[in-house]
N, C-alpha and C positions, 0 to 999 in steps of 0.2 A: 504495502499500500503506501503511495505517494504524501508525505506530510500536506496539511492544508496550507494553501493559501490564503489573503486577503486583497480581492483586485476591488476596487471604488467602483468600477462600472458594472461585476459580477455579483458582489458580495463573498461569501465565503467557497472556496475554489477547492473541490480536492478529486485527483484522480485517483482509481483505485479498478482492481480487477473484478470483474463483471460478473454479478450475481444472478439465479435463477428467476428470483421476485423483480429485475433488472427490465426482462425482456417486452414485458408490458408497454414500458414505454419506447423502447428501443423499437418496439415494433412501430408504434405512434411516430416516432424520428423519421426512421427509413422509409417508413410508408409514406407520408410527406413526399420525402423526396421523389420517390418511384413516382406516383403520381401526379407530381406537380413539378419536376426538374427535369433536367439531362444529363447530370451529374451520376445516375445511373441507369444502365439501359433495361433494365426489366420494367417491364411495362404493368405487369399487375401485381399489388403490394402484397408479397408475403406475407403468412399467418403466425400467431406468436410460434406452435412449432414448430416450425420449418425455421425459423429463426434460433430458436434453442438449438437445434440440431446443427446446426453452423456453427455456434456457438460450441458445442459440445467436439466439433469436429477439430476446432482451432486447438483447443486445450488438448485432445488427443495428440496433437502435433508435437505439445509442450511451446505454445505459440503465445503470445499476449494477447488477451481482449480486456480491453478498458473502457471505464466510462468517466463523463466527467461531471461531477456533482457539485450542483450549485445551492448554495442553501438549502442541503437534502433531498433536492430533486436530482432526478438524472436529465441530462443537459445533452447530449452528445456521448459518442462511442465511438472507438479505434481497434482495430485489431491490423493482425499480420496474419499472411497464408502464404503458401508453398509459389510462386512466380508461373512456376510451371511443375507437371509432374516426374519428367526425365530426371535421372539421378545427376548428372553436372549442373543443374541447376540448384543444386540442394544448397548453398550460400548464400542464396538468393529469396527473397521474400519480397511479396506486395504490400502495401498498406490498403487498409480503407477505413475510413474516415468520414463521418455524418453530423453536422454539429442541427440543433433545434434551432428554424428559422429566423428568431428573433431574435437570437445572440449571437449569428454569424456576426465573426467581425471584432469580437469582444475579449478575445483571450483565451476560451475554452480548447477552439482548434489547435493553437500554436501549444498548448497544456498537451494537449490528448499525444498530438503527434510527437512533440521531444521525448515526452514518457518514452512512446511505443519505439524512437528509433534510440534511446536509453537501453530499454529491454533487447532488442533484437541485437543489438551491439554486443551486450552483457552474454548473450548465446552464442555469441561468435560466426553472427551471419556477416558476409562483407558486401553484398548490397540491399538497397533498398529501391522498388519501383513503384511508382506510382502510374496507374493506367486511369486519367482522370476525363469525364463525360464532357463535350463541349468545351471547343479551344474558347471561348466566349466567357468561360467559368473563372472568372478574374480572382476569384477570392478563393477556391484551392488552386490555383496555377502560382498565386501572390502566395501563398501561405507556405507551399512546397518549396519554393523559389529561397522567401526569408531562412528554412532549416535547410538549405544548400540541397536542393535537389536542383538541378537541370532539364533542362529539355534535351530529349536524346530524340525527338522525332515527333509528328502528328501525324497519324493514319485519317487522310481527309474521306468525309462520309460514311464511315466504317459502321453506321448505325442511321438508323431509319426511328425516330420517333415524335411522338405531338407534331404530326404532319411537318417533320424535317427532317432533310438529311442533317447529321450529327459527327462532328469529326472525335477521335480518341487522342489526347495529347500525353503522352510518354513523359515522366521523368524519372529522372535516376540521382541517387548517391550512394556514395561509399562509405562504409559502415568499419568503425575499427580502420585496420590497416586497408581495407578495401583489395585491392590487387597488386599490391604491394610488396605482399609476401604471400607462400606458400600457405594454404590452411591443415593446421597442426594435424587436424582430421583424413589427411590424405594422405594415404599408408606410403606413397613414394615421395614423401618427403624430403628424408636423407638422401636417395638417390641423387633426386631432381637438382638439388643442392651442390652436390659432389660435382653431377654434369656441369651445373653453371660457375663454378670455380674454376 
């Protein structure tokens, strides 16, 4: 659990691990973004059972799933998932972050994503990727850029939602040593280091 902080814009802000009783509010927050926004390419808001099952999958992988609690109310969530299933991607995670619309831009997103980066770095992941729906999503693109992500590319018109074509913006940042060293978990590390010297 992360220590609480007080922000004059938000009140008491606490970043902590998600719990089962958070999922009614998480479902509400995510449902709003699915139905009214372009950040998610889902078109039907998932029910609480589906979002709870997704949370359990994240936990089974040992990855963080966090909520932002403001004055005892959940107002946002963020988690890390596998970027792709193939084994060579095992040191890369993809972040997901959604904030209640009424508090976007007030610091909860930055607190959530900062903690997610810290936790994934401690777990020895090396890269974090953000796949952001809509190239006009300045809030999410700006948040990621402020926390060290760079635009790696844009998939133009990758989705069609709410009556229009929607881009996907791919952003990326290194975690820890990034690609500067060979991961300790690579059994070939010693042989690769001898070859390089």
